N, C-alpha and C positions, 0 to 999 in steps of 0.2 A: 647630494650621494645617497638619497631616501632610496630604501628598499620599498618603494610603491612610485608607480606609474604616478606622475603631476605634472598639471596642464594648464596654463590659464587661457585666457580669451578677453580681448576687449572689449566695448561696450557695443562694439556690432560683428563679433562672434570673430574677429579674425583670433589665432593661437599668436598668443606674446609669451609662455611660458611652456618650457616641456622640456622635460627632466630627462637624466639616462634611462631611468626606469622604464619611462614612457616611452624610448629609442630602442632599448633591450628589447620589448614587448612586441613593440606594429613593427619592427624595421627599418623605420620610416627618422632619421639624424633629425636635430634641432634645424639646422640650417635648412631642411627639406618641407617646414611642416611652419615653421614663419612666416605670421601675415597670412597663411592660408584660411579658410574660410572651415574651421573644424566637421560640424556638421553637415555641411554638402560636400566637404572632399574625404572624412572619413567615416563618418558614418551609415549604417543601409539606407535606402532609402523607408522599406520599411517601419524605421524607426526615427526618421528625423524629426516628423511632426511633435513625438513625444519628448524626443533629447532638448530640440529646440527649446520647446513650452518650460523646460527645466528649466533652459539658462534663461529663461527671459525672465520667469519668475527670481531666482539670482539676482540679476541685474536690475529687479526690484524691490531687492535687498530677502528675498528670500529663502534661504536655500533648502537644498534636498539631500535627505541622509538616507543610505542603503540602496540608492536607485539601480538597477540593474540595465545595462544594457551593451551593447554588441560594436568592438573596434574591429577595423578591416586591419590585418597588417600587410608591406610591403606585398610578399608572397600570396597575397590572396585568402589566408588563414582567418576563419574566424575566430577572434576571442572576447569572451564576455568578462565584463566590468563589475567590479560592485562601487559606484561613488557617492563621496560626499561633493556636494559640489557649495560652496560659500562664497555669498562679495565681496570683492575685492575691493577696498574702499581707499580711496587717497587721507591725507594729512587732513582733510578739512570734512571727515566723513564721509564724501559723497561718491557714491557706489559707480566703480569702474570700469568694472571686468567682473569675472569669475574663476575662481578656486575652484581646479579640480582634483579630487585626491581619492584616489583608484585604487583596487584591488583585484588582479588578476585571478577571477572564478572558475577559468575554462575547466579546472582539472574537476572541481567538484561541480560544476552543474553535469559534466561527462558521467560522473557517480552519477549522481543523482535523476542525469535523461539511465541509465544502465539497471539502478535500480526500479526504478518505473514501468522499467522495461521487462524485468522481470518477473517483479507484481502483473504485472500483465498479463504472463504469460503463464503462470500461478493461477491470478482469476480466471484466464479461457480453459486451461487443464482442471481446476474444481468444477468447472459451468458443463462443459461437455464432458466429465470423468462417468465411465459406465460401472459405475458405485455411489452408491448412498456420501453422501460429502456432507457438515452440516459443521456452526462453528456456536458457541456458548461466549459468550463474555465474562469476565470475573463476576459475577453478579447473578450467570444464569440466564441471560435473557439471549435469545438466538440470532444471533449476526452474519451469519453465514447457512447458504440453504439452496445448495446444485438442483440441477434439472433432475435429476435424477432420486434424491429426496422428495422433489415432486412429486416426481410421477410413479414414484410409489404409493406415496401416501392418498396424495389429491391433493394435498395443501401448498398453494402456491407460496410462493419467496419473499413476497407483496405481504401473505397472509399472516406470515410467523415471523417477520424481524422484529425483533423485540419485546416476544416471548414467553414467559419462562417453560424453556421445555418438558421441564418436570414434569412442571405441576399441570401442565394444561395437552400433555403429546403423551405423559407415560400413566399408565393406568394406576391406580392405588396402592396394588399390592404388591410393583416394583419399585414406587418411588423412592424409597429409605436406601436401599442397591443402589439403586444408578443415581441417584446423588451422588453419594458416597463413593461412585467410581471418578465422577466427575470434579468431587474436591477434592481429591487423590489428585488431578491430573493437576488443578491451581493449584498446588504445592509440589507440583515437579515430580510427581508420580505415576507415570503412563499405566494406560492398561491393554491387553491383548485379550482376543477372543473373547470378549464378555456378552455373554448374550443377555437380552430382553426387548421385549416387545412394542413394538411402534402400534398408534390404531392410529388407520386413518380417516378420511373426510368422509365417508361409508361407514366409518363404526366395522371396520374388517380389523384384523387381528394382524400384522406384518410384523414376525421374527425376525430378527433383526440378530448377525454376528460383528460386533464394534472393536475398531482399533482407537482409544479414546490415547492425543498425543497434545502434550500443553503447546497452548499457542505463544512465543515470545514475543516480547517487544526491540528494535534494537538492540537496547542495554541488557538483554536474557531472562527482562525480567517476564513474568509469565503472564500478561492479560487476560487469558481464555482459555479456552480446550478446542482442539480439530477432533473430529469425529468422523472416521470413513470405516463405515458400513458394510454391509454384506448382507442382501436379503433371501435368508435362509427358510424360508416360510415351508416352500416347499420343502424343502430336503430335512425339515420336522415332520413332515406331514406322513413322508416317508416311512422315517423312522416309529412313528405311533404305531402306524400301522402296521409295521411289520414287530412292534412289540404285540399290538396287539394279535394277529396271528399268533405268535409264538404264544400268547400265553393260550388263543382257543384250541392250539397242538396242545398244548399238557393241559388243561383241562380235560380236550377229552380223552388223553394218553391217562390221568388219572381216574374219572368215571368211568371207562372201557369196560363195560363188562366181558369181556374178557380176559387171558393175559395177553399181555404186551412188553418185551425185552428187548 
């Protein structure tokens, strides 16, 4: 009646124990499996060697804890099992078989696979985004640097990972302000449309418009900052040129040797 799949094999690897939960999960009844070679009949070829080794070790007195392997059901579904394999001894202490107590972790594995897929999808998005994206950890060290950030600055991913973003890549006159923005984000307070300069590998100044967002782990704890930027260097140059022309015109008007109204 245990709420976990429990099975046993003898010294030859033949099934001699198969509880109700094992039958429920696999679809194979007790009478169907008794006397069958568990590994050869119910384990897929790619896992047979590993599972057999676990059972052989248990038959030598060395149990295994939290060993993952797949069982195939009667309707050919794959069930992921987390197994504790324990030597089974007779009254004299001699090992006569193995008792396996398992846990069906199929759903958990599916969730893990989905999380990994989403994480990979997000990573691909970050890498290929048409905007500079970078990340820092709680110490301010770079842990994310996408292709666009590398293209704009000239610094490749491997060059910047682990470096202090503010100290190394921000000019001294902006360090305090940028650090404050990142510290606020690490406290959970993001920033939108914050302008600051980054310096490129060939010492050009690149103007960046930044959104800084707290990066959280699965428990919701802030573990870093993700910055999504926009290269506004050209726009700033246009604004400066417009301001220069406007000032030049104003000076001309004020100093002209003729009445202008």
